[in-house]
N, C-alpha and C positions, 0 to 999 in steps of 0.2 A: 543488561537492562531487563527487568522482569516483564513478562508478557502480560497484557491486559486480560482481565477475567472476562470471558465470554458468557453470555446468558446461557448458551447451550455449549458446554465444554466439548462435547463430541464433535462440534463443527470446526474445531481448530484446524484440522488438516485441510478441509475444504476452503476455509478462509485463507490459509497460507497458499494454497494452489491458486486461488483467485488473485491474491496479491502478486504472485509471480507472473500470472498471465497479464494483468494490466500494466505491469512494469516492463514486460518483455524479457524477463530473466527466467532461469531454470530454478533458482533457489530463492525463496521469499526473503531470506536474510540479506540478499544482495539488492533487493528492490529499492531501498532508500538510497543506496550508493549510485545506482543506475539513474534514478530520477534526479539526484543532485548533480551528477555528471552532465546530464542533458541540459540542465538549467545553468550550468557554470558555477555551481555552489561548491566550495571547497570542503565538502564533508569527507571525513576519513575515519577509519576504524580507530576506536579509542577516544581520547579527549577531543571535544569540539567546542570548547568554551569560547572561542573567538568568533563563532558564528553569531550573527544577529538573530533576534527573534523572528524577524521577517524571513530570513533565509531558512531557518528551521521550519517555520510555518509553511513555506512554499513546498518543501519536501513532503512533510506529513499531509498537508492539505491536498496535494496532487494525488498522492497514493489513496487517501481516503475517498476523495471525490471521484476518482476513477473507479474505485471498487463499488461505490454506491451507484454510479451510472451503469456499470455492468450488471449489477443486481437488478436494477429497474428494467434494463433491457431483457434480462432473462425472465423476469416476471411477466412482462408484456408478451413475450414469445409464448410463454406457458399459457397465458390467458387466451391467446388467439388459437391455440391448438385445441382448446376445449370447446 
């Protein structure tokens, strides 16, 4: 699956690190599988055509939502330091 284009391509490594952090994994490629496992969604490597849209959305939504929450938290901490 191709990676989405970032507005700042140089941020790819930092975004991958954040994804791994919020999912509790070492490798950002494992993030979606860890989140799916936690939610009892049968996501596996390769074809997943039998997943419902709801199941797929829960995995992606949780990762993205967690990343946004972490970024907001980091920004607030940064502002309080100033």
